[in-house]
N, C-alpha and C positions, 0 to 999 in steps of 0.2 A: 399437410397441416399439422400433425403430431410432432413432426420433428422440429419445427419453428417454435410450437407452443414449450417444447421441454428446454431448445437452447437459447431462444431469444424471448420467452416469455410472451409470445405474441405481438412482439413490439409494440406494447403497450404500459411499460414501465414508466411510472413518473417521474420527472428529471431528479428531483429532490431524494427519490429513494435510490436511484442509482449513483447519486451523490454521496449518500450516506454509505453506501455499498463500497463504493469507491476508497472513502476514509478508513473503513474497517479491514480492507484489504492492505492498503498501503501502511496503515499504522498498526502493524500486528504486535503481537505479543513481545517480538524482540526488539522493537522500536520502542515500544511503552516501558520497557526496562532498560534498556541499552541506551538508549538516547539521554535519559536523565543521568543515567551513569557515567557516561562521557561528559556532561555538563559539569556535574559534580566534581569530577577526576581533572578537568581539562578547563574548556572555556565553551562559547556560545559558537564556535566555527561552523558549527555542524548546518547552522541555517543558511552557509554559501552553499551548500549543496542545493537546498530548498529553492534558492533562484537561479540554479542553473537548471534545475526541474521544471520550475515554471516559465522558463522561456522554451523549453523543448514542448511542454503541453500546448502552449502558444501557437506553435508551430504545428502541432499535431490537430490542434481543435480547428485551424484554420485550413488545413490541407488532407490529412488524413482521412479522418473520421468522416468527413462529408463524401470523400473518394468512397469509402467502404459502402456507404448509406446508397450511393448511386448505384454501385455494381450488385447491390442486393445479396451481398453475402452471407453466409450463414455462419462462416467461422474464418478465422484469418488464415487459417490453412489451407481451407478449400480456396481463398484466393491466391495464395501460393501457388496451388495445384495448376489452377486456369492459367496463371500467368508465365509460370516457368516449367511445369511439368511434375509429374508425380515425384521424380528423385528429392528436388528442394522440398517437398510438401513433408514427404517423409521423413527428411533431415530435420527439418525445422520442428515437426509434431515430437520427432523423437528428443531432440535438444530440449524442447520444454519439458516433457515428462521426466526425463532424467534430472533438470535441474529442479522442478517442483517438486520431485520428490525428496532431493536433498534439503533443499529449502523449507519446504511445509514439515517435513520430518524436525528439524531443528525447531520450527516455531511451536508444533505440538507439544516436544518436548519441555520448552518452556513453559507452556500453558500447564503441562501436567505438573512441573514443578510448583506454580502457584495454587492448582487445586489441590495438589498432596500435603501443601503447608497449612491450609486452612481446614483440610477434611480429615488430614491423618490417612488418606486412601495410599495404598502403596505407589509409587511412581508407574511402574508398569502397568496398572489395573486404570489407573487416570488416563494413560496413553490410549489405552484399550477404548477404555469409556467415551473420551473425547473425540476419538476416531469414528466410534461406531455412531454416535450421535450425529455427527457431521454427515456421514456417510447416508444414513437415514433418510435424513431430509432433505440431502441432496436427490437420492434416487427416487424418492416421492415426489418431489415439486419440481425439481429440475431448476433453472437459471431463476426462477420465480421465488422459490423456498429460499434461495441461496442470497438473493437481494434482500428480501424481507427480514431474513435471520441476520443478514449484514447490519441493517438498518437499526435493529435492536442492540447490536454489539457495539455498534457507533455510538449510541446513545449510553448504554453502560459507561464504554470507554471514556467519551468526554465528562461524563457526571464524575467517572471515579478520577479524571485528573484534576478537576475542579475542587472536588472533596480533598485530594490529597495536597492540592495547593492551599486550600483553607486553611487543613489542621497544621500544614509547614509555618503558614503567617501567622497563627494563633500561638506556636510553640516559641516562636522567633522574638525575643525582646525587641520592642520598636514597632514590632509588625511587618509590614510589607517595605516601608523604607529601610528598617532595618536589616531585612533579608537582602536587598540590594545594597547595601553599604557594606555588609559582610561579605558578597561576592564581588564587588568593586575592589575592596581591601586585598582580596586573594587574585586579583586579576583575572576573575572569572566570564565578567561580562564582555570581554572581547569579543566581536565577530569577524571583522576583517583582519586577514593575516596577508600583508603586503610585501613582506620581505621572507624569503625570495617570493615573487609572483608567481612562478613555476618550480614544481619541484617533483622528483619521479621516487622521493622516498616520504615525504610528508604530505599527506591528504589534506592537510590545513591551508595551505597555501590557495590563494585566492583563484588565481587561474587555473589551477589542477583542480579544486572543488566545483568550479562553475562549469569547466569542461568535461568533469566526471558527471555531476548530476545532468548536465545537458544529455551527453551523448546516452547513458545510462537509462533514462526516462525516456529518450526517444526510441532506444530498443523494447523496452519492456512494454512499454503503450502503446505500439504500433504492430508488435508482433507476438506479445504474451498474451496467448489464450485467458489466463486467468484475468488480465487486465481490460483487454479488447472486447471479450463477449460481453461484459457490463454495460460497454457503452454501445454495443448493436442492439440494445434491449428497448431504448427510448421510442418514443412516438414520431420523432424526428431526427435529422441530422444535428440541426441547431438544439436538440434537448441533449444530444450525446456531447457536443462540443461544450457546452454550458456546464454538464456535469463534471468533465474532464479539468475546467478550468476552477 
């Protein structure tokens, strides 16, 4: 019972909170800073990846999340152990830990850069401070604390995005229409890249982006503990599927 409370929040988390937590997890500091940079220096082709990701989420919401709930698994790695044995379970868990260490380390560094720029806190101490805060509330409250903290972070992130957009529109002659005209004149509003349809060297090609977004999301949102665990905390399988979609 204690393990289920720590790792699953007693399976009582509301769908909207899990949705907010997924939003905050997917849209990390790297996304919040990196995607606008990619759009400013390139175009809107990043949205092609989102379409591929949405298709993968539809498959997962229809087949995988309900399966996990029917099997009543505590973690996705427990499912791998039960289905394939201890070696695949340990290999997947180790891959997750190594990958998460590298990825979260980069995101933590980006967050520390932002914190340091507005507070004059040295970057090493900003990294330590952010890591300690996240570690303390996670150990104290488990997945429930993670989800509710993520909900606050999602609110802050989306509010900040709207505020930045508002300031940008205010600073642009002609407002929103002037901003779109400026982007269009620079060729930055292009979303679809049809020539070539596939490319091994250019991630903006439509086929490459769709397949990349599809299979990457299929992998992360079905086997990545960071993503899947949140979807197991809802009151029902439908709640997890709705949060994912």
